[in-house]
C-alpha positions in Angstrom: 52.1 114.5 87.9 54.4 112.5 90.5 55.4 109.8 90.5 54.9 109.8 86.4 56.1 112.5 84.1 56.3 112.6 80.3 58.7 114.4 78.3 58.5 115.3 74.8 61.6 115.9 72.5 60.9 117.5 69.1 63.6 119.0 66.6 62.2 120.2 63.3 65.5 119.4 61.6 65.2 115.8 62.4 62.7 113.2 61.1 61.9 111.9 64.5 59.8 112.7 67.6 60.9 111.3 70.8 59.0 110.8 73.9 60.1 109.6 77.4 57.8 108.5 80.4 59.6 108.4 83.6 57.9 106.4 86.7 59.2 106.1 90.2 57.4 103.3 91.8 56.8 105.1 95.1 55.4 102.9 97.9 53.5 105.2 100.4 54.2 104.7 104.1 57.1 101.9 103.2 60.2 103.8 104.1 62.5 100.8 103.7 61.5 100.0 100.2 61.2 103.6 99.2 64.8 104.1 100.2 66.1 102.0 97.1 66.6 104.5 94.4 64.7 103.5 91.3 63.3 104.8 88.2 61.8 103.2 85.2 62.0 104.9 81.6 59.9 104.2 78.6 61.4 105.9 75.5 59.3 106.1 72.2 60.4 107.2 68.9 58.0 108.1 66.0 59.6 108.5 62.7 58.0 110.9 60.3 
């Protein structure tokens, strides 16, 4: 749910599962600071 989303990438042929969490630091009612494009990515790799 906005402003946070999680993606999972799985490929049976590869020995790793990868997930990526993306966050947009939205500031409601603060147009000046919300106009700055920003996203925070957290990538996690789990080796099988």
